[in-house]
C-alpha positions in Angstrom: -48.5 -23.3 69.6 -45.6 -24.0 67.2 -45.7 -23.7 63.6 -42.9 -25.1 61.0 -40.1 -22.8 60.2 -36.7 -23.2 57.8 -35.6 -26.7 57.4 -39.0 -27.9 58.9 -37.6 -27.0 62.4 -40.8 -26.4 64.8 -40.9 -22.7 65.9 -42.8 -20.5 68.0 -45.1 -17.9 66.3 -43.9 -14.5 65.6 -45.3 -11.7 67.4 -44.2 -8.3 68.8 -45.9 -9.0 72.3 -43.4 -11.9 72.8 -40.3 -9.2 73.2 -42.2 -6.4 75.1 -40.7 -7.0 78.4 -37.0 -6.8 77.3 -34.8 -5.4 80.1 -31.4 -5.8 81.5 -32.7 -9.4 82.6 -32.9 -10.1 78.9 -30.0 -12.4 77.3 -30.0 -12.0 73.3 -28.2 -14.8 71.5 -26.9 -13.1 68.2 -26.7 -15.7 65.2 -23.9 -14.3 62.6 -22.2 -14.9 59.7 -19.0 -13.1 60.4 -17.8 -10.4 63.0 -14.8 -8.2 63.4 -12.3 -7.2 65.9 -14.4 -4.2 67.1 -17.5 -6.2 68.0 -19.6 -5.7 64.9 -21.4 -8.6 63.0 -22.7 -9.6 59.6 -26.0 -11.1 59.9 -28.5 -12.0 57.1 -29.3 -8.4 56.2 -32.5 -7.6 57.2 -31.5 -5.5 60.0 -34.0 -7.2 62.5 -31.3 -7.7 65.7 -30.0 -3.9 65.1 -33.5 -2.6 65.3 -34.3 -4.5 68.2 -31.4 -3.9 70.2 -31.4 0.0 69.3 -35.2 -0.2 71.0 -33.8 -2.2 74.0 -30.2 -1.2 75.4 -30.3 -2.4 78.2 -30.6 -6.0 77.2 -27.4 -8.3 77.5 -25.9 -9.4 74.2 -23.9 -12.8 73.3 -22.7 -13.5 69.5 -22.3 -16.9 68.5 -20.0 -17.7 65.6 -17.2 -20.1 64.4 -13.9 -18.4 65.1 -12.9 -18.8 61.2 -15.7 -16.2 60.4 -13.9 -13.7 62.5 -12.3 -10.4 59.9 -10.4 -7.6 61.0 -12.8 -5.3 59.8 -16.7 -5.1 58.5 -18.2 -2.3 57.1 -20.9 -0.7 59.4 -22.9 2.5 59.8 -24.7 4.2 62.7 -27.6 1.9 62.7 -25.5 -1.3 63.2 -25.1 -2.3 67.1 -22.0 -4.0 68.6 -22.5 -7.2 70.4 -21.0 -7.1 73.9 -19.6 -10.7 74.0 -18.3 -13.2 71.4 -18.2 -16.8 72.1 -16.7 -19.0 69.4 -15.4 -22.5 69.8 -12.0 -21.3 70.6 -12.7 -17.9 72.6 -14.5 -15.8 74.6 -14.4 -12.2 73.8 -15.8 -8.7 75.5 -16.4 -5.8 73.6 -17.0 -2.6 75.7 -18.0 0.8 74.8 
């Protein structure tokens, strides 16, 4: 059953039971407003993805963004989680460590 989300796009209802089986076979696509050379991202500011990734360290992550949104450095703290891979319309980059 779908509900109406932002911009009247149908979305599934949000519930914790939909993500309880996240493991190393899970792929998380990370939306972002900007990214830096170290693999950190700037999201919407709610910390949802950072909390999810901290709780599920084995999932695979791919950040999706336009290349022009890249910056040299974004401020981050110990709660911010790096993405593993970045995909833009111009390149793909892996971040390790």
